[in-house]
N, C-alpha and C positions, 0 to 999 in steps of 0.2 A: 479600616486602615488598608491602603492600597497595596497590592502585591507587587513586589519588585519585578520589573520585566526581565525575563531570562535573556542572557546575552549568548548568541550563537554566532558561528562564522569562523573563518580561518584564524583570525587574530585572537579568538577566544579559546583556541585549542589548548589542551592540557597535556600533550604528549600522547604516546601510543596507548590505545585501549587494548592492553595486551591479551585479555581473555578473548575479545572479539577478533583480534588480529590472528591469534593462534587458531581459533575455530575456523575463520574464513580461509586461512592458508591450508588447513587440513582438508576442508571440503573441496577446495580447488584441486589439490593434489589427487584426492580420491576420485574426483570427477574425471580427471585425465586418465586415471587407472581404469575407469569403466570401459575405455576403448580397447583394452586388452582382453575384455570378456564380452564379445559381441553375442548377444542373445536376443532374438526378436521378442520373446515373451517379456523379458526384462525391460526392453525399450518401450513396449506397449504399456507396461505397468507404469513406467516413468511418465509417459505421455498423459495417461489418465490422471495420475497424481498431480501433474503440472496443471491440468485444467481444474481439478478440485481445489488445489491450493491457490492458484493464481486468479481464476475467474470466480468460483463460488466463494472463496475465502477473502482474498485481498480486494478484488474489484467490487463484488456485490456486497460483501459484509464489512470489512474494515473501512473501505473508502466510502462507498455510496450510502450505506446504511448507517454505520456507527459514526463516521466523521461528519457527514453532511445531512444525515437524516432525510435523504431524498425520497424515502418511502417508509411505510410502516408495515409490520408483519407480526404474526404471533411470536411470543417470546421463544418458543421452542425452535422456530425457524431461525430466529436471530442467533440463538445459542449454537445451533448446528452449523450455520454458515460461519460463525466466528471460530468454531473449532476447526473448520476447514482452513481458515486463515492462518492458524498457528502452524500448519504444515509448511508454510512458506518460509519459516524461520526468520521472520522479520520483526520479532519481538511480540510481546503480549498486546492485546487490543488497547489497553489504556495508554501505553507508551506510544503506539503507532498513531492513535487518534490525536493525542496531545501534540506530537511532533508535526503531524500534517496540518492541524489547525494553526499552529505557529507559522508554518510555511505560507498558508493562505493570508494570514494577517500581515506578514512581513515579506511577501514574495518579492525576491530580487532586490531587497533593500536591507538595511541594517537590521539584523536579527533573524534573517532567513537562515535556517540550519544548513541548507544545501543549494545555494544559488551558484550557477556557473560564473557569476561575476567574481567569485573567489577562485575560479579556475575550473576547467572542465573535469579534471580528475577529482578535484575536491567535491564537486556536486555529484559525481557518479559513485565514488566509494571512499574518497578521502575523509569525508565527514563522519563516516561510520568508523574508520580506523583511528582518527585523531580528534574528532570533534567533541565539543562539550554537549552536543545535542543528545548524547547517550547517557548523560548524567542528570536526568530530571530528578528533582527532589519532590517530596509530597505536596508542597505548596504549588509547584508548577502543574503537577498532574491534576490537583484539585481545581485549579483555575481553568485549565484548558480541556479537561475531560470530567467535569463535575457529575454528569449523568452516569458515566461508566464507573466512576469512583464510588458511587453509592450502590452499585449493583454487586452483590456478593459473588455471583457467578463470574462476572468479568474481572473482579479483583482476584479471585482464586485462579482463573485461567491466565491472568497476566503474570502470576507467580510461577505457574507450572506449564507455561506454553510450550516449552521444549519437550515435554513428555510425549506429545502426540507423535513426533518423529521417532522417538525411541520405541513406542508401541508398534507403529507401522513398520519400522525397521526390523523388529523381531518377527513380525508376521511374514515379511518378505524373505527373511533369512530362513524361516521354517518352510516356506513354500518353494522358494527357488534357489536358495543358497546365496553365495557371495555376489554373483552377477546381478541378482535382483536388488540387493542392497546398494551396490555401487551405482546402478542406473536409477533405481527408484528413490533413493535418499540423496546420495552425494551429487550425482550429475544433475538430477531433476531440480534439487534445491539450488545448486549453484547457478544453473541456467535461469531459473525463476528469479533469483535475486538480481541478476544483471538485467532481466527484462523490466523489473520494477525500477531499478536504478536509472535505466535509460529514460524513464519518465521524468526523473529529477534533473538529468543532465541534457540529453539530446533534445527533448521537447522545449527546452528553454534556450536552444541554440539554433537548431535547424528546423525548417518547416515553413508553413504559411500561416499568416495571421488574418483571420476573418474579422475578429473584433479588436478594437483599440482598447486594450486593458492597461493597467498601471505597471504590469510586469512584462517579462520577455517571452511569455508562453506562446507556443506555436502548435499548429496541428501537423502531426507527423504520421504519415500513413504506415510506415514500416514499424514504428514503435507501437502504433495501435494494433498492428497485426500480431506483434509479440506479447502484447499486454492485454489482449481481449477487449480492446476499445479504449484503454486509458490514454492512448497517444493523441486523442483529439483534445489536446490539453488547453489550447486557446479557447475552444468552446467551453471547456470546464471552468477555466478561470473567469470567463465572462459570466457564466451562470453556474456557480459552484454547487447550488442545491438541486440542480437538475439531475434526475436519475438517468437521463439519456445524454451521452456525450457526443455520439455521432449524429449530428443534427441534420445533415444532408442525406439523401437516399443512398448515396454512394459511399458514405462513411460507415463501414461495418463496425458494429459495436456489439460484440458477443455478450458483454455483461448486461447491456440493455435488453438483449433477447432473453437472458435469464430472468431478469426482473419482470419483463412482460409475461413470461411463462408463469411466474408466481402469481401475477395479477390475474391471469386467465384461470388459474386454479383456485382463486379466492384466497390466496395466501399473502397477497400484498395489496395495499390500498393507500389512498392519499399520495399517489405517485406524482412527484413534481416533474414537469417536463418543459424545457425551454424551447423556443423556436428561433430560427435563423434571423427573422426580422425583429426580434425582441431587443429592446434597448438593454445596455449593460447596466445592471443594478449596483452602483458603487456603494459598498457598505461602509459604515463608519469604522474607524480603526480601533475603537476602544473595546471591542469584543471580538473574539476569534470567530471566523466563519464556521457555522455549525452549532455553536453553543446555544444560541437563542432557540433554534429549532429543537435542540435536544432537551432543553429544560422547560419548554413551553407547556 
């Protein structure tokens, strides 16, 4: 029996997601409060945690490893990187992967959870605050992330993903007090969220298009700088399973450098890599991008 296609987008909104809205508002207020407690040590801690959460976690783990299976690595490496991803406060791995696979399958068309065609603010944060995309049921998760749904660690981490920030927050509080918590948790998390959201919004509006894809994706250098290489979005949509997004020598891709380092250490293999001259591989629309690689 076929699974009913989940409907996402502005016209499928169900009102304000109050828990998310309250949490996001609180984090933004406390992020501003950090500027009243300037502390170089706290700012350095925030920068390190931003890299750990955004590059090791979201870029290398949630996106290129778990969603698209762009490379393989030992399970302990996968689990460690995924735990880093939970520090970004972007949801558990199963939710994140399922949402992103839906985005690729329906990018900038009916069903895309965060296309700018529904509005710039909608694609940036509106879908988080009011969208139906935050209300996946078990059948949707099982369809779009079957590999992770069968993994007990990822299931557990998807339930308790918020705990990593609680633990790190307590460590920061014990080490440096309130300034470290404000910078290392609230400012760092809020800034990191906007960096990720810019990939959903800005890189589908502003930038250059190297490849003619079915969506509006672009390559945007300043989003790439803020997201450790995720802003080379047209490259990515053209070749979604490629572990390298910055295909030209001048397209800095920090996440690719991280994956290359793992490979050099013998901790990553079967690394998929596209080239500029490579044709765009149009996938069929009946399976989400990444699922075939994940269950193969």
